[in-house]
Every structure is written in structure tokens, then in C-alpha cells.
N, C-alpha and C positions, 0 to 999 in steps of 0.2 A: 715798566719793570725797573728801570733805573731809579726812579723816584722811590719805589718800594724798598729797594736795596739800600738806598741812602737813609731812609727812615729806620730801617732795621739796624744799620750800622750805628746810627746815633743812639738808638735805644740800647744796643749792646754796650756802647761806651758808658752811657749813664748807669746801666746796671753794674758795670765793672767798677765804676767810681763809687757808687752808693752801697755796694755790698759790704765793704768793711765797716761803714758807718752803721748799717742796720744790724750787723753782727755785734758791734760794740754796744749799741743801745739795748739789744736783747740781753746781753751779758750783764750790763749795769742794772737792768730791771730785775734779773734773777738774783743778783747780789743784794739789792735793796729788799726784795721779798724775803730772802733768807735772814737778813738782819732784823726785819720787822718781826718775823716769827720767833727768832731767838730772844728778842726783847720782850715779846709777849710771854714766852715761856718763863723768862727770868722774873717777870713781874708777878706771875701767878704762883710760882713756887717760893717758899721761904728760903732764905740763904742758909746753906749748910756749913756752919762753922766748926762742927764737931769733927768732921772728916777732913778738915783742911790739913795740909802738910805743914810740918814744922819748918821754920826757916833754916836753911843750911848755912853753917858757919864755915867760911873758907879761910885757911891760913894764907895770909898774903905775904909776899916777899917785900922786904923794905924797899922803898923807892930809891932807885939809883939815878943820879943826876945825868949820867952820860952812858951811852951804850958801850963806850970803850972801857969803863971801870967795872965790868962784870966779873 
């Protein structure tokens, strides 16, 4: 019975250590799959340039050399 509990404890420790690794691998595979699907959709559809937004022109403040001269 003692040997069984020792093996069970070691198996639990391995599971505890490997669980974050397995979750990370599953997440990376999901992200890779989504990126591949997005790339596939992008390559099959023609680019839509007519609906593109116009660039926004921002009025910029002149550069001040020091924060003390504001």
C-alpha cells in the first residue's frame, strides 16, 4: 500500500508540473490554427481597397526640448 501511494504521489506531482505546459501547447496550437485560417481567407478573397478608411491627419504640437518649457 505504501508503494502504491508513493507512485500515486509522484504521478500527481508530474501532472501538476506538466499541466501548465500542456495548456500552453494547446493554446499555441489553437492560435496557429486561427492564423492559418485567417491567412487562407485572406488569400482567397481579393483585397478591398474601396472601403478602406482615409488616413487621419492629426495636428501635432511643436516639439518642446524640455518638459520645463511647456
